[in-house]
SEDRENDO-702237 format. One line per field, with one value per residue (C-alpha): residue in three letters; x, y, z; residue number from 1. Coordinates in Angstrom, 1 decimal, padded with zeros to 4 digits. Each point is the difference from the previous one (the first is absolute). Example, Ala and Ser with C-alpha at 12.3 -4.5 7.8 and 13.67 -1.06 7.14 Angstrom:
<atoms>
nuro	(ALA, SER)
east	(012.3, 001.4)
north	(-004.5, 003.4)
up	(007.8, -000.7)
gulo	(1, 2)
</atoms>
This chain:
<atoms>
nuro	(MET, GLU, GLN, LEU, GLY, ARG, ILE, GLY, ASP, ASP, ASP, SER, VAL, ARG, ALA, LEU, MET, SER, VAL, ILE, GLU, ASN, GLN, GLY, GLU, ASP, TRP, LYS, ILE, GLN, ILE, ARG, ALA, VAL, LYS, LEU, LEU, ALA, GLU, ILE, LYS, ASN, PRO, ARG, ALA, VAL, ASP, LEU, LEU, ILE, LYS, VAL, LEU, ASP, ASP, PRO, PHE, PHE, THR, TYR, ASP, CYS, PRO, ALA, LEU, LYS, TRP, ASN, ALA, ALA, LEU, ALA, LEU, GLY, ASN, PHE, LYS, ASN, TYR, SER, LYS, VAL, VAL, ASP, VAL, LEU, ILE, ASP, ALA, LEU, THR, ASP, LYS, THR, LEU, TYR, VAL, ARG, GLU, ALA, ALA, ILE, GLN, SER, LEU, GLY, GLU, ILE, GLY, ASN, ARG, LYS, ALA, VAL, PRO, TYR, LEU, ILE, SER, ALA, LEU, ASN, ALA, LYS, SER, PHE, ALA, ILE, ARG, ILE, SER, ALA, ILE, MET, ALA, LEU, GLY, LYS, ILE, GLY, ASP, GLY, ALA, ALA, ILE, PRO, PHE, VAL, LYS, ARG, VAL, LEU, ASP, ASN, ASP, THR, ASP, PRO, HIS, ILE, ARG, ASP, GLU, ALA, VAL, LYS, ALA, LEU, ARG, ARG, LEU, ASN, ALA, ASN)
east	(016.5, -001.4, -003.3, 001.7, 001.8, -003.4, -001.6, 002.9, -001.4, 002.0, -000.8, 001.3, 003.1, 000.7, -000.5, 002.3, 002.6, -000.2, 000.8, 003.2, 000.8, -000.4, 003.6, -001.2, -002.1, 001.2, 001.9, -002.1, -003.2, 001.8, 000.9, -003.6, -001.0, 002.6, -001.4, -003.6, 001.0, 001.7, -003.3, -002.1, 002.4, -001.1, 002.6, -000.1, 002.1, 002.9, 001.9, -000.3, 001.1, 003.0, 000.8, -000.2, 002.4, 002.3, 000.3, 002.0, -000.8, -003.8, 000.1, 003.0, 001.5, -002.3, 000.7, -003.4, -001.9, 002.3, -000.4, -003.8, 000.0, 002.1, -002.4, -003.0, 001.4, -000.1, -003.8, 000.5, 001.0, -000.6, 002.3, 003.5, 001.2, -000.9, 002.3, 002.8, -000.4, 000.0, 003.1, 001.7, -001.1, 002.1, 003.0, -001.7, 002.2, -002.7, -000.2, -003.7, -000.7, 002.0, -001.8, -003.4, 001.0, 000.9, -003.3, -002.0, 002.0, -001.1, -003.6, 000.1, 001.6, 001.7, 002.9, 002.0, 000.9, 001.4, 003.7, -000.1, -001.6, 002.6, 002.7, -001.7, 000.5, 003.6, -000.8, 001.4, -003.5, -002.1, -003.2, 001.2, 000.9, -003.2, -002.1, 001.8, -000.5, -003.7, -000.4, 001.7, -002.3, -003.1, 001.2, 000.6, 002.7, 001.9, 003.2, 000.3, 000.1, 003.8, 000.5, -002.6, 001.5, 003.4, -001.5, -001.5, 003.4, 002.2, -002.0, 000.2, -003.0, -003.0, -002.6, 001.7, 000.3, -003.7, -001.1, 002.4, -001.8, -003.4, 001.2, 001.4, -003.3, -001.8, 002.7, -000.1, -003.8, 000.2)
north	(195.0, 003.3, -000.9, -000.9, 003.4, 001.7, -001.9, 000.5, -002.0, -002.3, -003.0, 001.9, 001.0, -003.6, -001.1, 002.6, -000.9, -003.7, 001.0, 001.7, -002.9, -002.6, -000.5, -001.5, 003.0, 002.1, 003.1, 002.4, -001.3, 000.3, 003.6, 000.8, -001.6, 002.2, 003.1, -000.9, -000.5, 003.4, 001.5, -001.8, 001.1, -002.8, -000.3, -003.8, 000.3, 001.9, -003.1, -001.7, 003.1, 000.3, -003.6, 000.6, 002.9, -001.4, -003.7, -000.9, -003.7, 000.7, 002.0, -001.7, 003.5, 001.3, 003.7, 000.7, -001.5, 001.7, 003.4, -000.3, -001.1, 003.0, 002.3, -001.8, 000.5, 003.7, -000.3, -001.2, 003.1, -001.1, -002.9, 000.6, -003.4, 001.1, 003.0, -002.2, -002.4, 002.8, 001.5, -003.4, -000.1, 003.1, -002.4, -002.4, -001.0, 001.1, 003.7, 000.2, -001.9, 002.7, 002.7, -001.5, -000.2, 003.7, 000.9, -002.0, 001.6, 003.3, -001.1, -001.3, 003.2, -001.4, 002.2, -003.1, -000.3, 003.5, -000.9, -002.8, 002.2, 002.7, -002.7, -000.9, 003.6, -000.9, -003.0, -000.3, -000.9, 002.8, -002.0, -000.5, 003.6, 001.5, -002.5, 000.9, 003.7, -000.5, -002.3, 002.5, 002.7, -002.2, -000.8, 003.6, -000.3, 003.2, -001.9, -000.8, 003.7, 000.5, -003.3, 000.8, 003.5, -001.5, -002.1, 003.1, 001.8, -002.8, -002.3, 001.0, -002.0, 002.4, -002.6, -000.7, 003.8, 000.5, -002.7, 001.4, 003.4, -001.7, -002.0, 003.1, 001.8, -002.9, -000.2, 003.7, 000.0, -002.5)
up	(051.1, -001.1, 001.6, 003.2, 000.0, -000.4, 002.8, 002.4, 002.9, 002.2, -002.2, -003.1, 001.8, 001.0, -003.6, -001.3, 002.6, -001.0, -003.6, 001.2, 002.3, -002.9, -001.1, -003.3, -001.0, -002.8, 001.3, -002.0, 001.7, 003.4, -000.8, -000.8, 003.4, 001.7, -001.7, 001.0, 003.6, 000.0, -001.3, 002.6, 002.8, 002.3, 002.8, -000.2, -003.2, 001.7, 001.2, -003.4, -001.9, 002.3, -000.7, -003.8, 000.4, 002.6, -000.6, -003.1, 000.3, 000.0, -003.2, -001.6, 000.3, -002.8, -000.3, -001.5, 002.9, 002.5, -001.7, 000.0, 003.7, 000.9, -001.8, 001.6, 003.5, -000.5, 000.6, 003.6, 001.9, 003.6, 000.2, 001.3, -001.2, -003.6, 000.4, 001.3, -002.9, -002.5, 001.6, -000.3, -003.7, -000.6, -000.3, -002.4, -003.0, -002.5, -000.7, -000.6, 003.2, 001.9, -001.9, 000.9, 003.6, 000.0, -001.6, 002.5, 002.9, -001.4, -000.2, 003.6, 001.3, 003.0, 001.2, 000.9, -003.7, -000.3, 000.7, -002.5, -002.6, 000.6, -000.7, -003.2, -001.2, -000.7, -002.2, -003.5, -001.4, -001.2, 000.9, 003.6, 000.4, -001.4, 001.9, 003.3, -000.6, -000.7, 003.1, 002.2, -001.2, 000.7, 003.5, 000.8, 002.7, 000.2, 000.8, -003.7, -001.1, 000.0, -001.9, -002.6, -000.3, -000.6, -002.8, -001.5, 000.2, -001.3, -002.3, -003.7, -001.2, -000.6, 001.0, 003.3, 000.7, -000.9, 002.4, 002.7, -000.4, 000.4, 003.0, 001.7, -000.5, 001.8, 002.7, 000.7, 000.1, 002.9)
gulo	(1, 2, 3, 4, 5, 6, 7, 8, 9, 10, 11, 12, 13, 14, 15, 16, 17, 18, 19, 20, 21, 22, 23, 24, 25, 26, 27, 28, 29, 30, 31, 32, 33, 34, 35, 36, 37, 38, 39, 40, 41, 42, 43, 44, 45, 46, 47, 48, 49, 50, 51, 52, 53, 54, 55, 56, 57, 58, 59, 60, 61, 62, 63, 64, 65, 66, 67, 68, 69, 70, 71, 72, 73, 74, 75, 76, 77, 78, 79, 80, 81, 82, 83, 84, 85, 86, 87, 88, 89, 90, 91, 92, 93, 94, 95, 96, 97, 98, 99, 100, 101, 102, 103, 104, 105, 106, 107, 108, 109, 110, 111, 112, 113, 114, 115, 116, 117, 118, 119, 120, 121, 122, 123, 124, 125, 126, 127, 128, 129, 130, 131, 132, 133, 134, 135, 136, 137, 138, 139, 140, 141, 142, 143, 144, 145, 146, 147, 148, 149, 150, 151, 152, 153, 154, 155, 156, 157, 158, 159, 160, 161, 162, 163, 164, 165, 166, 167, 168, 169, 170, 171, 172, 173, 174)
</atoms>
């Protein structure tokens, strides 16, 4: 598989995709294939990565596969359906799938995600809050400034406050 990832041509992408589609394949091998497809960034992989994230029957609802698919989708910036699927993943039952979706939305930088990320600022989870702050900073939409300021003013966690300061610098620079 590593060789296929280095080659990265259409045949390699098809082979990696077949590993993921093979329901009998070990999930750790499938995860490596997901990661390699993310590195290759071939658009042919988008629909399969969405299926891994979005279809619980396809992955037997394996959180590790879903998490890796959410992170992988962050490499596909020019696909509106990727943004929509990642926004939907913000309601996933697994915390780290939601966190990965937030991180990928930040990487993609689509302003459509901003209201959803602003909502995530109120989450109980430290990981969700800090990821949302970082994602908002990366996206750079000034509409987030008052919400990030509110986090800075009201959150007592020093790590959250530090990230809020960094995000505000980025947001104000835009």
